[in-house]
N, C-alpha and C positions, 0 to 999 in steps of 0.2 A: 693122513688117512690110510696110507699103506699099512701102517702098524695095526690099525683097527681091522682091516681086511685080513691080515695074517692071523690075528687072534680069532676072528670069526670063522675063518677057514679051518683052523686047528680044532675048534670046538664042535664043528659039525658032526664029526664021527661019534661023539658021546653026548650030544645035546639031549637025547631022550632020557639020560640018566641024571641030568642036572636039575637043580632047583631053579635055575635061571633060564629054563627053556623059553619062556615067553619073552624074556628080555633079549635073549640071543636072537630070536626070530625078529623082534622089533628092530634091533640094531642092524640085522642083515637087510631089512627093508630100507632103513635109513642109508646104509652104505650103498645099496643098489640105486636108490634115488640120487644120491650124490654123484655116482659114476655117470648116470644118465645126464644129469645137469652139467657135469664137467665136460662131457662130450658135445653137448649142444647148449652152449652158454648164451647164445644170442638168438633173437627172434627177428623175423622180418617185420616191415612196417604194417602189413595187413594183420598179422598175428597180434602185434602190439595194440592195434586199434580195437580188435575184437576183445582182447584181454581187458583193456581199460573200460570198454563198454560193458562188459560183464561185471566188472567191479562197480561201475556206476549203477547198473541195474540192481545189484545185490544191496548196495547202500540205500537205494531208494525204497526197496522192499523193507529194509531194516527200519527206515524212517517211519513207515506205516505201523510197524510192530511196536515202535517206541512212543507212539502218541500218548501224551499224558506223563511221560517220564522225561521232563525237560532237561535235566542234567545230562543224561545219556544221549538224548536227541541232539543236544548242542555239540557234543563231540562227534557224532555221526555227521552232522551238517558241516562241520569243519573239515572232516576227512573227505566228504563228498566234494566240497569246493576245491580241495587240493587235487583230487583225482581229475576233476573236470578241467582244472587248469593244466594238468599234465597232458590231457588229451590234445590241447592246442599247441603244445610244444613239439618241435622236431626232436626225434630221438637223439640222445647225447652221442657225440662222436668221439669224445675223449674222456678219460677218467676225471679230468677237472670239470667238464660239463656235467657228468653224472653226479659228482660231489655237489656242485652248485644246484642242480635240479632237486636234489634230496635235502637241501638245506631246510626248507619249510617243514618237511616231514620230521627231520631231526629236531627242529625247534619245537614242533607240536608235541 
């Protein structure tokens, strides 16, 4: 990632002349988001609960929008069941637990 940051930094001075201005700006946003994520890679249990509840709420709204589209609705139902199951689990404490928790998602 350091290489990408160096390239973006070097391009800032002449980005207004480049055909790739929009791409440079987009990559700069991605790099910034990655830096923020890297600094704060874990969340506390209440943030986790809120995040998962927001996902459940969004999937439930998506279910309503997909009424009559059985194939898509089936996939959303499966994902909703996975997220609801994740809500009942304690946060993973080790990389191995994280790997195991994500097994069903990877399989899906």
